[in-house]
C-alpha positions in Angstrom: -43.5 -106.1 -16.3 -40.2 -105.9 -18.2 -36.6 -106.1 -17.2 -34.7 -103.3 -19.0 -33.6 -104.7 -22.4 -29.9 -104.4 -22.7 -29.2 -105.6 -26.2 -29.5 -103.5 -29.4 -32.6 -104.0 -31.4 -32.9 -103.6 -35.1 -33.3 -99.9 -35.1 -31.0 -97.0 -36.1 -30.1 -96.1 -32.6 -26.6 -97.3 -31.5 -26.8 -97.7 -27.7 -23.2 -97.3 -26.9 -21.1 -94.6 -25.4 -20.4 -91.2 -27.0 -17.3 -89.0 -27.1 -13.5 -89.3 -26.9 -10.8 -87.6 -29.1 -7.6 -89.6 -28.8 -4.2 -88.0 -28.8 -2.4 -88.5 -32.1 0.2 -87.0 -34.3 -0.7 -83.9 -36.2 -0.4 -85.7 -39.6 -3.2 -88.1 -38.7 -6.8 -87.3 -39.4 -8.8 -85.8 -36.6 -11.9 -87.8 -35.6 -15.2 -86.1 -35.3 -17.4 -86.5 -32.1 -17.5 -90.2 -31.4 -19.5 -93.1 -30.0 -17.7 -95.5 -27.8 -18.2 -99.2 -27.1 -16.3 -101.1 -24.4 -12.9 -101.2 -22.8 -11.2 -104.5 -23.8 -8.2 -106.2 -22.3 -6.8 -107.4 -25.7 -6.8 -104.7 -28.4 -8.2 -105.7 -31.8 -5.6 -103.5 -33.6 -3.3 -100.9 -32.1 -1.3 -99.9 -35.2 -1.3 -96.1 -35.7 -3.6 -95.2 -38.6 -2.2 -93.6 -41.8 -3.6 -90.5 -43.3 -5.5 -92.8 -45.7 -7.2 -94.3 -42.7 -6.0 -97.8 -43.8 -3.4 -98.9 -41.2 -1.5 -102.1 -41.5 -2.7 -104.9 -39.2 -0.6 -105.9 -36.2 -0.9 -109.2 -34.4 -1.1 -108.4 -30.7 -0.4 -111.2 -28.1 -2.9 -110.7 -25.2 -1.2 -110.4 -21.8 -3.0 -110.4 -18.4 -3.6 -107.0 -17.0 -2.4 -106.3 -13.5 -5.0 -106.4 -10.8 -5.6 -103.0 -9.3 -6.4 -102.8 -5.6 -8.4 -99.8 -4.6 -6.6 -97.6 -2.1 -8.4 -94.4 -0.9 -6.2 -91.4 -1.7 -5.3 -89.1 1.2 -7.4 -86.0 1.7 -7.1 -82.9 3.8 -10.7 -83.0 4.9 -12.5 -85.7 6.8 -15.0 -87.1 4.4 -16.6 -90.5 4.4 -16.5 -91.1 0.7 -13.4 -90.3 -1.4 -14.2 -87.7 -4.1 -12.7 -87.0 -7.5 -10.6 -83.9 -8.1 -11.9 -80.6 -9.3 -15.6 -81.4 -8.8 -15.5 -83.8 -11.7 -14.4 -81.2 -14.3 -12.0 -83.2 -16.6 -8.5 -82.0 -17.7 -6.5 -82.9 -20.7 -4.0 -85.7 -20.0 -0.3 -85.1 -20.3 1.6 -86.5 -23.4 2.8 -89.6 -21.5 -0.7 -90.6 -20.3 -1.9 -94.1 -21.1 -3.9 -97.0 -19.7 -4.1 -100.8 -19.9 -6.7 -102.0 -22.3 -8.3 -100.4 -25.4 -11.5 -98.4 -26.1 -13.3 -98.9 -29.4 -15.4 -95.9 -30.5 -17.4 -94.8 -33.5 -17.1 -91.6 -35.5 -18.3 -90.2 -38.8 -16.4 -88.7 -41.7 -17.4 -85.6 -43.8 -19.8 -87.8 -45.8 -21.5 -89.0 -42.6 -20.2 -92.5 -43.1 -19.5 -94.5 -40.0 -16.0 -95.6 -39.0 -14.7 -97.3 -35.9 -11.4 -96.6 -34.2 -9.5 -97.8 -31.1 -7.4 -96.0 -28.6 -5.4 -97.5 -25.7 -2.0 -98.5 -24.4 0.7 -96.7 -22.5 1.4 -94.2 -24.1 -1.8 -94.0 -26.1 -2.0 -95.4 -29.6 -4.8 -94.7 -32.0 -5.9 -96.7 -35.1 -8.7 -97.6 -37.5 -10.6 -100.8 -36.9 -10.7 -103.0 -40.1 -14.4 -103.6 -40.0 -16.2 -104.6 -43.2 -17.3 -101.6 -45.3 -19.4 -103.2 -48.0 -22.8 -102.1 -46.6 -24.5 -98.7 -46.8 -23.4 -95.5 -45.1 -24.8 -96.6 -41.7 -21.9 -99.1 -41.4 -21.9 -102.1 -39.1 -23.4 -101.9 -35.6 -20.6 -102.6 -33.1 -21.9 -104.1 -29.9 -18.9 -104.6 -27.7 -16.0 -106.8 -26.6 -16.2 -110.3 -25.2 -15.2 -110.4 -21.5 -11.7 -111.7 -22.4 -11.3 -109.1 -25.0 -10.7 -111.6 -27.8 -13.7 -110.7 -30.0 -15.5 -107.5 -30.9 -19.0 -108.3 -32.0 -21.0 -106.5 -34.7 -24.1 -106.9 -36.9 -24.5 -105.6 -40.4 -27.5 -104.0 -42.0 -29.2 -105.8 -44.9 -28.4 -104.4 -48.3 -32.1 -105.0 -49.1 -34.1 -102.7 -46.7 -37.1 -104.9 -47.3 -35.3 -107.8 -45.7 -34.4 -108.3 -42.0 -30.7 -107.9 -41.2 -29.3 -111.2 -40.1 -25.5 -111.0 -40.3 -23.5 -111.4 -37.2 -19.8 -110.8 -37.2 -16.8 -111.1 -34.9 -13.4 -109.3 -35.2 -10.4 -110.7 -33.3 -7.5 -108.7 -32.0 -5.3 -110.5 -34.6 -7.5 -109.3 -37.5 -9.5 -112.6 -37.9 -13.1 -112.0 -39.0 -15.9 -114.5 -38.5 -19.4 -113.8 -40.0 -22.6 -115.8 -40.0 -25.9 -115.3 -41.8 -28.3 -116.3 -39.0 -31.3 -118.6 -39.8 -34.4 -117.3 -38.1 -36.4 -120.5 -38.7 -36.0 -121.9 -35.1 -37.5 -118.7 -33.8 -40.3 -118.2 -36.3 -42.8 -120.3 -34.3 -42.6 -117.7 -31.6 -43.7 -114.9 -33.9 -47.5 -114.1 -33.8 -49.3 -114.2 -37.1 -49.8 -110.4 -37.2 -46.1 -109.7 -36.8 -42.8 -110.1 -38.8 -39.2 -110.4 -37.9 -37.3 -107.2 -38.8 -33.8 -107.9 -37.5 -31.3 -109.7 -35.4 -30.5 -108.6 -31.8 -26.9 -108.8 -30.6 -26.8 -107.7 -27.0 -24.4 -108.0 -24.1 -22.0 -110.9 -23.9 -23.0 -113.3 -21.2 -19.6 -114.9 -21.2 -16.8 -115.5 -23.7 -19.0 -117.9 -25.8 -22.6 -116.8 -25.5 -24.5 -113.6 -26.2 -27.9 -112.4 -25.0 -29.6 -112.1 -28.4 -32.8 -112.9 -30.3 -34.9 -111.1 -32.9 -37.0 -108.0 -32.9 -40.4 -108.1 -34.4 -42.9 -105.5 -35.7 -46.6 -105.9 -35.2 -48.8 -104.8 -38.2 -49.9 -101.2 -37.8 -47.4 -100.4 -35.0 -44.2 -98.4 -35.0 -42.6 -100.0 -31.9 -40.4 -103.0 -32.1 -40.8 -105.9 -29.6 -37.9 -108.3 -28.8 -38.1 -112.0 -28.5 -35.1 -113.2 -26.5 -32.8 -116.1 -27.3 -29.2 -117.1 -26.6 -26.7 -117.0 -29.5 -23.3 -118.7 -30.0 -21.7 -116.0 -32.3 -18.5 -118.1 -32.9 -20.4 -121.0 -34.4 -23.4 -119.0 -35.6 -25.9 -121.2 -33.8 -29.0 -120.5 -31.6 -28.8 -122.0 -28.1 -32.5 -121.6 -27.5 -32.7 -124.5 -25.0 -31.5 -122.2 -22.3 -34.6 -120.0 -22.8 -37.2 -122.5 -23.8 -36.8 -124.6 -20.7 -37.4 -121.7 -18.2 -40.6 -122.2 -16.2 -43.2 -119.5 -16.5 -41.0 -117.3 -18.7 -42.6 -114.8 -21.1 -40.4 -114.6 -24.3 -41.2 -110.9 -24.6 -39.5 -110.3 -21.2 -35.8 -110.5 -20.4 -34.0 -113.3 -18.6 -30.6 -112.3 -17.2 -28.2 -115.3 -17.0 -25.1 -115.5 -14.8 -21.9 -115.7 -16.7 -21.5 -119.4 -15.7 -25.1 -120.1 -17.0 -26.0 -121.8 -13.7 -28.4 -119.1 -12.6 -30.9 -116.8 -14.3 -33.2 -114.0 -13.0 -36.4 -113.0 -14.7 -39.9 -111.7 -14.0 -42.4 -114.5 -13.4 -46.2 -114.1 -13.3 -48.1 -116.6 -11.2 -50.4 -115.9 -8.3 -48.4 -112.7 -7.9 -45.9 -110.8 -9.9 -42.3 -111.5 -8.8 -38.7 -111.5 -9.7 -37.5 -115.1 -9.7 -34.0 -116.7 -9.4 -33.8 -120.1 -11.1 -31.2 -122.8 -10.8 -30.7 -123.8 -14.5 -29.3 -127.2 -13.6 -32.7 -128.3 -12.3 -34.9 -125.4 -13.7 -36.2 -124.9 -10.2 -36.9 -121.6 -8.4 -34.6 -121.1 -5.5 -35.5 -117.5 -4.6 -38.0 -114.8 -5.4 -38.8 -111.2 -4.6 -42.5 -110.3 -4.8 -42.2 -107.0 -2.9 -42.2 -105.0 -6.1 -44.2 -102.1 -7.4 -46.5 -103.6 -10.1 -47.3 -100.1 -11.3 -43.8 -99.7 -12.8 -42.7 -103.3 -13.3 -39.4 -102.3 -15.0 -36.2 -103.8 -13.7 -32.5 -103.9 -14.4 -30.4 -106.9 -13.4 -26.6 -107.2 -13.5 -24.5 -110.2 -12.5 -20.9 -109.9 -11.2 -18.4 -111.4 -13.6 -17.7 -114.4 -11.3 -21.4 -115.2 -11.0 -21.2 -115.0 -7.2 -23.6 -112.0 -6.7 -26.2 -110.1 -8.6 -27.7 -106.6 -8.3 -31.1 -105.4 -9.3 -33.3 -102.4 -9.0 -36.7 -101.2 -9.8 -36.3 -98.4 -12.3 -37.2 -94.9 -11.1 -36.0 -95.5 -7.6 -32.8 -94.7 -5.6 -32.2 -98.2 -4.3 -30.2 -101.2 -5.6 -30.6 -104.7 -4.1 -27.8 -107.1 -3.8 -28.1 -110.9 -3.3 -25.8 -113.8 -3.6 -26.1 -116.5 -6.3 -28.6 -118.5 -4.1 -30.7 -115.4 -3.2 -29.3 -115.1 0.3 -27.5 -112.2 2.1 -29.9 -109.7 0.5 -28.8 -106.1 1.1 -30.1 -102.7 0.1 -27.8 -100.0 -1.3 -29.3 -96.6 -1.0 -28.0 -93.6 -3.0 -26.2 -91.5 -0.4 -28.0 -88.2 -1.0 -29.4 -86.2 1.9 -31.8 -83.8 0.1 -33.9 -83.5 -2.9 -34.8 -86.5 -5.1 -32.6 -89.2 -6.6 -33.1 -91.8 -9.3 -30.5 -94.5 -10.2 -30.0 -94.6 -14.0 -27.6 -97.5 -14.4 -25.1 -99.7 -12.6 -22.0 -101.7 -13.6 -19.9 -104.4 -11.9 -16.1 -104.1 -12.0 -14.0 -106.9 -13.4 -12.8 -107.5 -9.9 -16.4 -108.5 -9.0 -16.9 -106.5 -5.8 -17.1 -102.9 -6.9 -20.4 -101.6 -8.2 -20.5 -98.3 -10.0 -23.8 -96.5 -10.5 -25.1 -93.1 -11.7 -27.7 -91.1 -9.8 -29.8 -88.3 -11.2 -30.1 -85.9 -8.3 -32.4 -82.9 -8.2 -32.3 -80.4 -5.4 -34.5 -77.3 -5.9 -33.9 -76.0 -9.5 -30.5 -77.8 -9.8 -30.2 -81.2 -11.4 -26.9 -83.1 -11.9 -25.7 -86.6 -12.2 -23.3 -88.2 -9.7 -21.3 -91.4 -10.0 -20.9 -93.6 -6.9 -18.7 -96.7 -6.4 -19.9 -99.2 -3.8 -17.6 -101.9 -2.3 -19.9 -104.9 -1.8 -17.3 -106.7 0.4 -16.6 -103.7 2.7 -20.2 -102.7 2.6 -19.5 -99.0 2.0 -19.2 -96.4 -0.7 -15.6 -95.8 -1.7 -15.8 -93.1 -4.4 -18.0 -90.4 -5.7 -17.8 -87.9 -8.6 -20.1 -85.4 -10.2 -20.4 -86.3 -13.9 -19.3 -83.7 -16.4 -22.2 -83.2 -18.7 -22.6 -79.7 -19.9 -26.2 -79.4 -21.1 -26.5 -83.2 -21.4 -28.9 -84.8 -18.9 -29.5 -88.2 -20.6 -28.4 -91.3 -18.7 -24.7 -91.9 -19.2 -23.1 -95.1 -20.4 -20.1 -96.4 -18.5 -17.4 -99.1 -18.7 -14.6 -100.3 -16.4 -11.0 -100.8 -17.5 -9.8 -104.5 -17.2 -7.8 -103.7 -14.0 -10.8 -102.0 -12.4 -8.7 -98.8 -11.9 -10.5 -96.6 -14.5 -14.1 -95.8 -15.3 -14.9 -94.4 -18.7 -18.2 -92.6 -19.2 -20.0 -90.6 -21.7 -23.4 -89.9 -23.1 -25.2 -91.5 -26.0 -25.7 -88.4 -28.1 -23.1 -86.0 -27.0 -19.4 -85.9 -26.0 -17.0 -85.9 -24.5 -15.7 -89.1 -23.0 -14.2 -88.9 -19.6 -11.9 -91.3 -17.7 -12.0 -91.4 -13.9 -8.9 -92.6 -12.1 -10.0 -94.3 -8.8 -6.5 -94.4 -7.6 -5.6 -90.7 -8.0 -9.0 -89.1 -8.2 -8.1 -87.5 -11.5 -10.8 -86.8 -14.2 -9.3 -87.0 -17.7 -10.8 -85.8 -20.9 
């Protein structure tokens, strides 16, 4: 059984969002179809880019974003769940449109070289990210902002393709760069004799100091890569492996999902029966488990709310999400609200406000398949928003991020554009 691995392994796929063409002056270069990372509260660089794509740096003082309180917009029809406008078909924003926060995204120039840009602010400002360019045409692998928006994490490919890539980097909103060459020695005893380390994993930020990380290994004669999980302090460039090593009954090839305050962790545990276990890390004792799972699939996704008060999990391939508090109590089931056909939940994401849970559903009725986004309020215990996802011919699972004030949802697809913003306050869908 394996919980869905959320961090990027050492392969050429960049598992981040796709799409977004920012508004800019006609004299500025036009970006090609893009790949997006996360929405951050403190922009790394919001100076408009010059035609040479080498903008000056600007020191930006981070300011708290206003807290957005969801208010259902009035409708003329009596519906239980508020819906977006225009059946989810996005429209171009007006020239004064903007939002709090910044989106970092990837694009490619005419020589297929990777570049990263940012767009954000009110009105929108667009600029080039000053990421290191001394590696090959693949460029760095950008993995997302820290929760407070201070750092944008990335890894760099090794210049020697026979050697594993081991460089981890951080770019601050003020232009500061921190890089570390990670030492794999502490993790080498975990690698079987018929396997070798092929690269560094830099996954999702757990909190502002620690990252779900580790290494990926390749077994001799196999093409697939297998992750070995650890915890990484990217600021100091150190492994914090004691968080993982002390877990009772944990298989290092699986995934342990830590709460942001590091006091709880959820992972699959194999004993007399396969189960999903919740561990109190202060005592390394199990305080809750769920053994009512389908061992034929055994794949799970777990997400903690930013304040560590509640977590959500689901068994992949189903239309249900389970919620439980940090001690395993108050367990609830959230069922995708479809009345016909079949539905599969593809992914779910907690808002920065902690109580809103957005998730995408792949819905098939007859010969028609489409993806629908729902937002569930875990405090009110009801759905508060729904919107069909604009996708064209794209049916792959979408990626999604929240704005810092929980007002906007940005989504796109990994291998096709465009990027769309959903405004939960007005119901607008913006391209």
